[in-house]
C-alpha positions as CSV (number, residue, x, y, z in Angstrom):
1,M,62.7,-57.3,-14.6
2,N,65.0,-57.5,-11.6
3,D,67.6,-55.5,-13.5
4,I,65.0,-52.9,-14.2
5,R,64.2,-52.6,-10.5
6,R,67.9,-52.5,-9.7
7,F,69.3,-50.1,-12.3
8,V,66.3,-48.1,-13.6
9,M,63.5,-47.7,-11.1
10,P,65.5,-46.2,-8.2
11,Y,66.5,-43.3,-10.4
12,V,63.1,-43.0,-12.0
13,K,61.7,-42.5,-8.4
14,K,64.5,-40.1,-7.4
15,Y,64.2,-37.9,-10.5
16,R,60.5,-38.5,-11.2
17,K,59.8,-34.7,-11.5
18,L,62.6,-34.1,-14.0
19,M,61.7,-37.2,-16.0
20,S,58.0,-36.5,-15.9
21,S,58.7,-33.0,-17.2
22,A,60.8,-34.5,-20.0
23,V,58.0,-36.9,-21.0
24,L,55.4,-34.1,-20.9
25,L,57.6,-31.8,-23.0
26,A,58.2,-34.6,-25.5
27,F,54.4,-35.2,-25.7
28,L,53.8,-31.4,-26.2
29,S,56.4,-31.3,-28.9
30,L,54.7,-34.2,-30.7
31,L,51.3,-32.6,-30.2
32,S,52.5,-29.3,-31.5
33,A,53.8,-31.1,-34.7
34,A,50.4,-32.8,-35.1
35,L,48.5,-29.5,-34.5
36,L,50.8,-27.7,-36.9
37,I,49.8,-30.1,-39.7
38,F,46.2,-30.0,-38.7
39,V,45.9,-26.2,-38.7
40,S,48.0,-26.0,-41.9
41,G,45.5,-28.4,-43.7
42,Y,42.6,-26.3,-42.4
43,L,44.3,-23.1,-43.5
44,I,45.0,-24.4,-47.1
45,S,41.4,-25.5,-47.4
46,R,40.0,-22.3,-45.9
47,A,42.2,-20.1,-48.1
48,S,41.1,-22.0,-51.3
49,E,37.5,-20.9,-50.6
50,R,38.5,-17.2,-51.0
51,P,37.2,-16.0,-47.6
52,E,35.3,-12.8,-47.5
53,T,37.6,-11.3,-44.9
54,I,41.2,-11.9,-43.9
55,L,40.0,-12.4,-40.3
56,L,38.7,-15.9,-41.3
57,V,42.3,-17.1,-42.0
58,Y,44.2,-14.7,-39.6
59,V,43.7,-17.0,-36.6
60,P,44.8,-20.1,-38.4
61,I,47.9,-18.2,-39.7
62,V,48.8,-17.2,-36.1
63,L,48.2,-20.8,-34.9
64,V,50.5,-22.1,-37.6
65,R,53.3,-19.8,-36.5
66,A,52.5,-20.6,-32.8
67,F,52.6,-24.4,-33.2
68,G,55.7,-24.2,-35.5
69,L,57.6,-22.2,-32.8
70,S,56.2,-24.3,-29.8
71,R,57.2,-27.5,-31.5
72,A,60.9,-26.4,-31.6
73,A,60.7,-24.8,-28.1
74,F,59.1,-27.9,-26.5
75,S,61.6,-30.2,-28.3
76,Y,64.6,-28.1,-27.0
77,A,63.2,-28.0,-23.5
78,E,62.6,-31.7,-23.6
79,R,66.2,-32.4,-24.6
80,L,67.5,-30.0,-22.0
81,T,65.4,-31.5,-19.2
82,G,65.8,-35.1,-20.2
83,H,69.5,-34.9,-20.6
84,N,69.8,-33.1,-17.3
85,A,68.0,-36.0,-15.6
86,V,70.0,-38.6,-17.4
87,L,73.4,-37.0,-16.7
88,K,72.5,-37.0,-13.0
89,V,71.7,-40.7,-13.3
90,L,74.9,-41.5,-15.1
91,S,76.9,-39.5,-12.6
92,E,75.3,-41.4,-9.7
93,M,75.7,-44.8,-11.5
94,R,79.4,-44.2,-12.1
95,V,80.0,-43.3,-8.4
96,R,77.9,-46.4,-7.4
97,L,80.0,-48.7,-9.6
98,Y,83.2,-47.0,-8.3
99,R,82.1,-47.6,-4.7
100,A,81.5,-51.3,-5.5
101,L,84.8,-51.7,-7.4
102,E,87.2,-49.5,-5.4
103,P,87.2,-51.7,-2.2
104,Q,88.0,-54.6,-4.5
105,A,90.8,-52.8,-6.3
106,L,93.4,-55.3,-5.0
107,F,91.7,-58.1,-6.9
108,I,90.3,-56.6,-10.0
109,R,93.1,-58.0,-12.3
110,S,92.3,-61.5,-11.2
111,R,88.5,-61.0,-11.7
112,F,88.2,-58.9,-14.9
113,K,89.8,-58.7,-18.2
114,R,90.8,-55.1,-18.7
115,G,88.6,-54.8,-21.8
116,D,85.6,-56.1,-19.9
117,L,85.9,-53.7,-17.1
118,L,86.6,-50.8,-19.5
119,G,83.5,-51.7,-21.4
120,T,81.4,-51.8,-18.2
121,L,82.7,-48.4,-17.1
122,A,82.1,-46.8,-20.5
123,D,79.7,-48.6,-22.9
124,D,77.4,-50.3,-20.4
125,I,76.8,-47.3,-18.3
126,E,76.3,-45.2,-21.4
127,Q,73.5,-47.7,-22.3
128,L,71.6,-46.4,-19.3
129,Q,71.4,-43.1,-21.2
130,D,69.7,-44.8,-24.1
131,V,67.3,-46.6,-21.7
132,Y,65.8,-43.2,-20.8
133,I,66.4,-41.0,-23.9
134,R,65.8,-43.6,-26.6
135,T,63.3,-46.0,-25.0
136,I,61.4,-44.7,-21.9
137,F,60.8,-41.1,-23.0
138,P,59.8,-41.7,-26.6
139,T,57.7,-44.7,-25.7
140,I,55.7,-43.0,-23.0
141,S,55.2,-39.7,-25.0
142,G,54.2,-41.8,-28.1
143,L,51.6,-43.7,-26.0
144,L,50.2,-40.4,-24.7
145,L,49.8,-39.1,-28.3
146,F,48.2,-42.4,-29.3
147,L,45.6,-41.9,-26.5
148,A,45.1,-38.3,-27.4
149,A,44.6,-39.1,-31.1
150,T,42.1,-41.9,-30.4
151,I,40.1,-39.9,-27.9
152,S,40.0,-36.8,-30.2
153,L,38.8,-38.8,-33.2
154,S,36.2,-40.5,-31.0
155,V,34.6,-37.1,-30.3
156,F,33.6,-37.0,-33.9
157,D,32.7,-40.6,-34.3
158,W,33.3,-43.1,-31.5
159,K,33.0,-46.2,-33.7
160,F,35.6,-44.8,-36.2
161,G,37.7,-43.6,-33.3
162,L,37.8,-47.1,-31.9
163,F,38.7,-48.5,-35.3
164,I,41.5,-46.0,-35.7
165,G,42.7,-46.8,-32.2
166,L,42.9,-50.5,-33.2
167,C,44.8,-49.6,-36.3
168,L,47.3,-47.4,-34.5
169,S,47.8,-50.2,-31.9
170,V,49.6,-52.0,-34.7
171,F,52.3,-49.3,-34.5
172,V,52.2,-49.1,-30.7
173,F,52.0,-52.8,-29.7
174,V,52.1,-55.4,-32.5
175,Y,55.2,-54.3,-34.4
176,P,57.2,-53.4,-31.3
177,S,56.5,-56.9,-29.8
178,F,57.4,-58.5,-33.1
179,S,60.6,-56.4,-33.5
180,L,61.6,-57.3,-30.0
181,I,61.3,-61.0,-30.7
182,M,63.2,-60.8,-34.0
183,K,65.9,-58.5,-32.5
184,K,66.4,-60.7,-29.5
185,K,66.7,-63.8,-31.7
186,H,69.1,-62.1,-34.0
187,H,71.2,-60.6,-31.2
188,Q,71.7,-64.0,-29.5
189,Q,72.5,-65.7,-32.8
190,S,74.9,-62.9,-33.8
191,K,76.6,-63.0,-30.4
192,R,77.1,-66.8,-30.7
193,Q,78.6,-66.4,-34.2
194,H,80.9,-63.6,-33.3
195,T,82.1,-65.4,-30.2
196,K,82.8,-68.5,-32.2
197,L,84.6,-66.4,-34.8
198,Y,86.8,-64.7,-32.1
199,H,87.7,-68.2,-30.7
200,T,88.6,-69.5,-34.1
201,L,90.8,-66.5,-34.8
202,G,92.4,-66.6,-31.3
203,D,93.2,-70.3,-31.7
204,A,94.7,-69.7,-35.1
205,V,96.9,-66.8,-33.9
206,Y,98.3,-68.9,-31.0
207,G,98.6,-72.0,-33.1
208,I,99.8,-70.3,-36.3
209,R,103.0,-72.3,-36.3
210,D,101.1,-75.6,-36.2
211,W,98.9,-74.4,-39.1
212,L,102.0,-73.6,-41.2
213,I,103.9,-76.7,-40.3
214,S,101.0,-79.0,-41.1
215,S,100.2,-77.1,-44.3
216,R,96.6,-76.6,-43.2
217,S,96.5,-72.8,-43.5
218,A,94.0,-73.3,-46.4
219,D,91.7,-75.2,-44.0
220,F,91.9,-72.5,-41.4
221,L,91.1,-69.8,-44.0
222,A,88.1,-71.8,-45.3
223,K,86.8,-72.3,-41.7
224,F,87.3,-68.7,-40.9
225,K,85.6,-67.6,-44.1
226,S,82.6,-69.9,-43.5
227,E,82.1,-68.6,-39.9
228,R,82.5,-65.0,-41.1
229,D,80.0,-65.5,-43.9
230,A,77.5,-67.0,-41.5
231,G,77.8,-63.8,-39.4
232,Y,77.3,-61.7,-42.5
233,A,74.2,-63.7,-43.4
234,T,72.7,-63.1,-40.0
235,D,73.3,-59.4,-40.2
236,S,72.0,-59.4,-43.8
237,D,68.8,-61.1,-42.6
238,L,68.2,-58.4,-40.0
239,A,68.8,-55.7,-42.5
240,K,66.3,-57.3,-44.8
241,Y,63.8,-57.5,-42.0
242,D,64.4,-53.8,-41.1
243,R,63.7,-52.9,-44.8
244,T,60.6,-55.1,-44.9
245,R,59.3,-53.7,-41.6
246,T,59.9,-50.1,-42.8
247,L,58.1,-50.7,-46.1
248,T,55.2,-52.4,-44.3
249,L,54.8,-49.6,-41.8
250,Q,54.9,-47.1,-44.6
251,L,52.2,-49.0,-46.6
252,L,50.1,-49.2,-43.4
253,S,50.6,-45.5,-42.8
254,G,49.5,-44.7,-46.3
255,A,46.5,-47.0,-46.1
256,L,45.5,-45.5,-42.7
257,T,45.8,-41.9,-44.1
258,I,43.6,-42.7,-47.1
259,T,41.1,-44.4,-44.8
260,V,40.9,-41.2,-42.6
261,G,40.6,-39.1,-45.7
262,I,37.6,-41.2,-47.0
263,W,35.9,-41.1,-43.6
264,A,36.4,-37.3,-43.4
265,G,34.9,-36.9,-46.9
266,L,31.9,-39.0,-45.9
267,Q,31.5,-37.0,-42.7
268,A,31.5,-33.8,-44.7
269,A,29.0,-35.2,-47.2
270,D,26.7,-36.0,-44.4
271,G,27.1,-32.5,-43.0
272,L,28.6,-33.7,-39.8
273,I,31.8,-31.7,-40.3
274,A,32.7,-28.7,-42.5
275,P,34.5,-29.6,-45.7
276,V,37.5,-27.5,-44.7
277,Y,38.3,-30.1,-42.1
278,I,38.8,-32.9,-44.7
279,A,42.4,-32.0,-45.4
280,A,43.2,-31.2,-41.8
281,L,42.0,-34.6,-40.5
282,T,43.7,-36.5,-43.3
283,L,47.1,-34.8,-43.0
284,V,47.2,-34.9,-39.2
285,T,47.3,-38.7,-39.5
286,M,50.9,-38.6,-40.8
287,P,52.7,-36.8,-37.9
288,V,50.8,-39.0,-35.4
289,I,52.0,-42.2,-37.2
290,E,55.5,-40.8,-37.5
291,A,55.5,-40.3,-33.7
292,L,54.4,-43.9,-33.1
293,I,56.8,-45.7,-35.5
294,P,59.9,-45.0,-33.3
295,I,58.3,-47.0,-30.5
296,S,59.3,-50.2,-32.4
297,G,62.9,-49.1,-32.6
298,A,62.9,-48.1,-28.9
299,V,61.6,-51.5,-27.7
300,E,64.0,-53.5,-29.9
301,R,66.9,-52.1,-27.9
302,I,65.9,-54.1,-24.9
303,P,68.2,-57.1,-25.6
304,A,71.2,-54.8,-25.7
305,Y,70.1,-53.3,-22.4
306,E,69.8,-56.7,-20.9
307,E,73.4,-57.6,-21.7
308,S,74.7,-54.3,-20.3
309,F,72.6,-54.8,-17.1
310,A,74.1,-58.3,-16.8
311,R,77.6,-56.9,-17.0
312,L,76.9,-54.1,-14.6
313,R,75.3,-56.7,-12.2
314,A,78.4,-58.9,-12.5
315,A,80.7,-55.9,-11.8
316,E,78.7,-54.9,-8.8
317,S,78.5,-58.4,-7.5
318,H,82.3,-58.5,-7.1
319,G,82.0,-55.6,-4.7
320,T,78.6,-56.6,-3.2
321,L,78.3,-59.3,-0.5
322,H,75.3,-61.5,-0.3
323,H,73.9,-62.9,2.8
324,T,70.8,-64.6,4.2
325,D,68.4,-62.7,6.4
326,E,69.2,-65.0,9.4
327,E,72.9,-64.0,9.5
328,A,72.6,-60.3,8.5
329,V,74.2,-57.9,10.9
330,A,72.3,-54.6,11.1
331,D,74.5,-52.5,13.4
332,L,78.1,-52.1,12.3
333,P,80.7,-52.2,15.1
334,D,83.1,-49.3,15.8
335,S,85.8,-51.8,16.8
336,V,86.8,-54.7,14.6
337,D,89.0,-57.6,15.7
338,I,89.8,-60.1,12.9
339,R,90.0,-63.8,13.8
340,I,91.1,-66.3,11.2
341,E,91.2,-70.0,12.3
342,Q,92.6,-72.8,10.1
343,A,91.3,-71.1,6.9
344,S,92.1,-72.8,3.6
345,Y,91.1,-71.8,0.1
346,A,91.8,-73.2,-3.4
347,Y,90.7,-71.4,-6.6
348,V,90.4,-74.8,-8.4
349,P,89.3,-77.9,-6.4
350,G,92.1,-80.3,-6.1
351,A,94.8,-77.7,-7.1
352,R,97.4,-76.2,-4.8
353,K,95.8,-74.2,-2.1
354,A,96.2,-70.4,-2.2
355,L,95.8,-70.4,1.6
356,D,96.6,-73.5,3.6
357,D,95.4,-74.0,7.2
358,L,96.2,-70.4,8.1
359,S,95.4,-69.0,11.6
360,L,95.8,-65.3,12.5
361,S,94.4,-62.8,14.9
362,I,94.5,-59.0,14.3
363,G,93.2,-56.7,17.1
364,Q,91.6,-53.3,16.6
365,G,94.3,-50.6,16.1
366,E,97.0,-53.1,15.3
367,R,99.4,-52.5,12.4
368,V,100.3,-55.6,10.4
369,A,102.5,-55.8,7.4
370,L,102.0,-58.7,4.9
371,L,105.1,-59.7,2.9
372,G,105.6,-62.4,0.4
373,K,106.2,-63.2,-3.3
374,S,103.5,-62.9,-5.9
375,G,101.2,-65.9,-5.4
376,A,102.1,-66.3,-1.8
377,G,98.4,-65.8,-0.7
378,K,98.3,-62.1,0.3
379,S,95.5,-61.1,-2.1
380,T,93.6,-64.3,-1.3
381,L,93.8,-63.5,2.4
382,L,92.5,-60.0,2.0
383,N,89.8,-61.3,-0.4
384,L,88.6,-63.5,2.4
385,I,88.7,-60.7,5.0
386,L,86.6,-58.6,2.7
387,G,84.1,-61.4,2.3
388,A,84.6,-61.6,-1.5
389,L,85.6,-65.2,-1.0
390,E,84.5,-67.8,1.5
391,P,87.1,-70.2,2.9
392,D,86.9,-73.9,1.8
393,S,87.5,-74.8,5.4
394,G,88.1,-73.0,8.7
395,T,86.5,-69.7,9.7
396,I,87.0,-66.0,9.3
397,A,85.3,-63.5,11.6
398,L,85.2,-59.7,11.8
399,A,83.9,-58.6,15.2
400,G,82.5,-62.1,15.8
401,H,80.7,-62.4,12.4
402,R,81.4,-63.7,9.0
403,P,82.3,-60.9,6.6
404,A,79.4,-61.8,4.3
405,A,77.0,-61.2,7.2
406,Y,77.6,-57.4,7.0
407,G,76.4,-57.2,3.4
408,D,77.4,-53.9,1.7
409,G,78.3,-52.6,5.1
410,I,81.6,-54.4,5.0
411,H,82.9,-51.5,2.9
412,Q,82.1,-49.1,5.8
413,M,84.2,-51.3,8.0
414,V,87.1,-51.9,5.7
415,S,88.6,-49.3,3.4
416,V,91.2,-49.9,0.7
417,L,94.0,-47.6,-0.4
418,N,95.6,-49.1,-3.5
419,Q,98.7,-48.4,-5.6
420,K,97.1,-46.0,-8.0
421,P,94.0,-44.4,-6.5
422,Y,91.7,-42.9,-9.0
423,L,90.8,-39.2,-9.0
424,F,87.8,-38.1,-11.0
425,G,88.1,-35.2,-13.4
426,T,86.3,-32.8,-11.0
427,S,87.2,-30.7,-8.0
428,I,89.4,-31.9,-5.1
429,E,86.4,-31.4,-2.8
430,N,84.1,-33.6,-4.9
431,N,86.8,-36.3,-4.9
432,L,87.1,-36.1,-1.2
433,R,83.3,-36.3,-0.7
434,L,83.3,-39.8,-2.2
435,G,84.4,-40.8,1.3
436,K,81.6,-38.9,3.0
437,P,79.1,-37.1,0.8
438,D,77.7,-35.0,3.6
439,A,81.1,-33.9,5.0
440,T,81.2,-30.4,6.4
441,R,83.7,-27.8,5.4
442,S,85.5,-28.2,8.7
443,E,85.7,-32.0,8.3
444,L,87.3,-31.5,4.8
445,E,89.8,-29.1,6.1
446,A,90.6,-31.4,9.1
447,V,91.5,-34.4,6.9
448,I,93.5,-32.1,4.5
449,R,95.6,-31.1,7.6
450,Q,96.0,-34.7,8.7
451,V,97.4,-35.8,5.4
452,G,99.8,-32.9,5.1
453,L,98.2,-31.1,2.2
454,E,96.9,-28.0,4.0
455,E,99.6,-25.6,2.7
456,Y,99.6,-27.0,-0.7
457,I,95.8,-26.7,-1.1
458,R,96.0,-23.2,0.3
459,S,98.5,-22.3,-2.4
460,L,96.2,-23.3,-5.2
461,P,94.2,-20.4,-6.7
462,E,90.9,-22.2,-6.2
463,G,91.7,-24.2,-3.1
464,L,89.5,-27.2,-2.7
465,Q,87.6,-26.2,-5.9
466,T,90.7,-26.8,-8.0
467,Q,90.1,-29.3,-10.8
468,T,92.1,-32.5,-10.6
469,E,92.0,-33.0,-14.4
470,E,91.2,-36.5,-15.7
471,A,92.5,-39.3,-13.5
472,G,94.2,-36.7,-11.3
473,R,97.0,-35.9,-13.8
474,R,97.4,-32.4,-12.2
475,F,99.0,-34.0,-9.1
476,S,102.1,-36.1,-8.5
477,G,101.9,-39.7,-7.3
478,G,102.5,-38.7,-3.6
479,E,99.8,-36.0,-3.8
480,R,97.3,-38.4,-5.3
481,Q,98.0,-40.8,-2.5
482,R,97.4,-38.1,0.1
483,I,94.1,-37.1,-1.4
484,A,93.0,-40.7,-1.5
485,L,94.1,-41.1,2.1
486,A,92.0,-38.0,3.1
487,R,89.1,-39.7,1.4
488,I,89.6,-42.8,3.5
489,L,89.8,-40.7,6.7
490,L,86.5,-39.2,5.9
491,D,85.0,-42.7,5.3
492,D,86.3,-43.4,8.9
493,A,86.4,-47.2,8.5
494,P,88.0,-49.0,11.5
495,V,90.1,-51.2,9.2
496,V,92.3,-49.9,6.4
497,I,94.0,-52.1,3.8
498,V,97.0,-50.4,2.1
499,D,98.5,-51.9,-1.0
500,E,102.0,-50.6,-1.9
501,P,100.9,-47.0,-1.8
502,A,104.5,-45.7,-2.1
503,V,105.5,-47.7,-5.2
504,G,107.3,-45.6,-7.8
505,L,108.0,-42.7,-5.4
506,D,111.4,-41.4,-4.6
507,P,112.8,-42.4,-1.2
508,Q,112.2,-39.1,0.6
509,T,108.6,-38.8,-0.7
510,E,108.1,-42.4,0.2
511,R,109.4,-41.9,3.7
512,D,107.2,-38.8,4.3
513,L,104.1,-40.5,2.9
514,I,104.5,-43.6,5.1
515,R,105.0,-41.4,8.2
516,T,101.9,-39.3,7.3
517,M,99.9,-42.5,6.8
518,M,100.9,-44.1,10.0
519,D,100.2,-40.8,11.9
520,S,96.8,-40.2,10.3
521,L,95.6,-43.8,10.7
522,S,96.4,-43.9,14.4
523,G,93.8,-46.0,16.2
524,K,92.8,-47.9,13.0
525,T,93.7,-51.4,12.1
526,V,96.2,-51.2,9.2
527,I,97.0,-54.2,7.0
528,W,99.9,-53.2,4.8
529,I,100.7,-55.2,1.7
530,T,104.3,-54.5,0.6
531,H,107.4,-55.9,-1.0
532,H,109.4,-53.0,0.4
533,L,110.7,-52.9,4.0
534,M,110.8,-49.1,4.4
535,G,108.7,-48.2,7.5
536,M,108.5,-51.8,8.9
537,E,109.7,-50.5,12.3
538,L,106.4,-48.7,12.5
539,M,104.4,-51.9,12.3
540,D,103.4,-54.0,15.3
541,R,103.8,-57.2,13.5
542,I,105.4,-58.4,10.2
543,I,104.0,-61.5,8.6
544,F,105.8,-63.4,5.8
545,L,103.5,-65.6,3.6
546,E,104.8,-68.4,1.4
547,E,102.6,-70.8,-0.5
548,G,99.6,-69.9,1.6
549,R,101.2,-70.4,4.9
550,I,102.8,-68.1,7.5
551,V,106.5,-68.8,7.6
552,Q,107.6,-65.9,9.7
553,L,105.9,-63.6,12.2
554,G,107.1,-61.0,14.6
555,A,107.9,-57.4,15.2
556,H,110.7,-55.6,13.3
557,N,113.3,-55.9,16.1
558,E,112.4,-59.5,16.9
559,L,112.9,-60.5,13.3
560,L,116.2,-58.7,13.1
561,E,117.4,-60.8,16.0
562,Q,115.9,-64.1,15.0
563,S,115.8,-64.2,11.2
564,G,118.8,-64.0,9.0
565,R,116.6,-63.8,5.9
566,Y,114.9,-60.7,7.3
567,R,118.2,-59.1,8.1
568,R,119.4,-59.6,4.6
569,L,116.2,-58.0,3.2
570,V,116.7,-55.0,5.6
571,D,120.3,-54.7,4.4
572,L,119.1,-54.2,0.9
573,D,117.0,-51.3,2.1
574,R,119.6,-49.7,4.4
575,G,120.0,-46.0,4.1
576,M,116.2,-45.6,3.6
577,D,115.0,-46.1,7.2
578,F,113.7,-43.6,9.7
579,G,116.8,-43.2,11.7
580,V,116.0,-45.8,14.3
């Protein structure tokens, strides 16, 4: 229920007009189908009586054509309206997930398996489409038709209308509830079996030498076959249940149709209705039931939605900070000083610490470079600054408060520019507006100037409306970095974390990009993660991390004088400086 409130209800409220229109159009399409059959039955019966004048059947003929056309028209309009609303939801959800993950880009590899994240970005968000199109819309429209059919029949005979309502409730409530229980049970069992099967196969692949040496390959094959057959048996049981359910529903549908036919005949015999309505009332039962049967299939999708929601929640939780009401900070500061005092952190209790008793202060507007080998603690330190991790001991404060106290607002205080910023397959302007959705044209042009892309954008035939193509393939690495930098400038966070933005660029492009970044980020705190020493003379301090500790700290010129190690590293980069 919490996931429904989190991932579904906000969009239902936002697009309630579009979604209400889609449901109404779906109901009108179902109603048109039912009325088409009703009028057709009446027309056949009326025509068999050889009416004295064609006018007696002319109106039903027109109605048959009208309902036949309206059914298709309403169905098309419902698809158009419903998909329009759902595509808007999917677009917002992708941006929402991107905003949660993008600030954590430095740490995604350590938190997600690539397949898991890809599945979340593709399959799980696509499940949101099914929530509306295959579950919410057909269920609500089916319920409306159920009420309309029950009320309409009650006009003729309220007792029989109530009886039919109870019978139809089997299609609306009983079977969907039963299907949900069965599907959930099967889904959980099937997932356990497939997980076990993957583990068995994985263990066998990594231990294939042991299997062969010990001559136990036959044992592995027997175990694998047994687990595979168990999975097949579970799937077979579900298929058998589906066939049984379909047969039962069809039998109930036939029995209910015959019941309505007998009732209509008795009503006509008593003179309560004209005989020409017998076929009409009998036949209209079938499209009504056909509209209600899909509710069962719509409801049984819920277990799949729950798993997708769980993965979406997990993905968002990596970019969403949790805090208690007592420590929440409502107003975000414009100036952020970072204070780290004796902070330690270990990913596994008792194992080597990723950070070990580290103390550091970074003032607003200061430029700090973090250097060190992989595993030195750079990512862990930034993880703690972003509040994604809490130190095991010591304290970390941004503007006097723990990072977690800012909640989601931390990402308005700290922006991240990673190695390969992602550009969506839309216009340059839309990509820039991720930083500030309500940015004015003048603001967009200002940041384009700041990052040195003004002339290039002006040279494009469509300017800011130029399509980036998927993942920004239209642009070079340096151009993508500049567009991403412009996006960060629009976001206007006081602290910017930069992760090897110039990796893979030629020296001249790298030099120009670093100079542009430093100029455009003037006044902001810059924390620069790098393995490359180009541009270090532009930094206020350079910090070397090793095994979670600060082993060297100082400005470029200070380290040149005091550290032979730093001088040797600079010598490797000679010829690629800024002429200082």
